[in-house]
C-alpha positions, 0 to 999 in steps of 0.5 A, spaced: 459 522 447 462 516 443 469 518 443 471 511 438 472 512 431 469 506 428 463 502 431 464 496 436 459 490 436 458 484 440 461 477 439 460 469 440 462 467 446 466 462 442 472 468 438 478 467 443 485 470 442 490 467 443 498 471 444 505 468 446 502 468 453 495 470 453 489 466 451 484 471 452 477 471 451 474 477 447 467 481 448 466 486 442 471 488 436 471 493 431 475 495 425 481 499 428 482 493 435 477 491 441 476 489 448 477 482 452 476 478 458 483 473 461 486 470 467 493 472 469 497 470 474 498 476 480 504 475 481 505 475 473 506 482 470 501 484 463 503 481 458 506 485 452 501 484 447 504 485 439 502 480 436 495 475 436 489 470 433 484 471 432 480 464 433 472 462 431 471 457 435 464 455 432 467 457 425 474 454 425 477 460 422 482 464 424 487 470 423 492 470 425 498 474 425 494 481 427 500 486 430 497 490 436 497 494 442 495 494 448 492 501 449 488 499 456 488 494 461 484 494 468 483 489 473 476 486 473 476 481 479 482 476 483 482 470 486 487 470 492 486 462 493 487 461 486 492 467 484 490 469 479 486 475 476 481 476 471 483 483 467 481 486 462 484 489 456 484 493 449 487 492 444 489 496 438 489 492 431 497 496 428 499 494 422 495 491 418 496 487 411 490 488 407 488 482 406 487 481 414 484 488 415 479 486 411 477 479 415 477 483 422 472 488 418 467 481 417 
């Protein structure tokens, strides 16, 4: 049974999310949020992500200043030799402006 309110769409491998502390590769996206994977040092906590920018590296476009919040996180792979881990994060969009809402919906 599908528990999401909006359908998720897989994205190109060239879509990135940037926040103040995290660069992440977007896996899929919907009108209400997205999932991504990122590398975080083992000695760091998951940062509190509240504002992101979505970049389409292939097209050279971006949507800036998107308010969001982390709704789930999961450790995917841990590399003790590099003291890093790959995390899967789920983020929910919050209070989008009409123009951001339109761009995210494309």
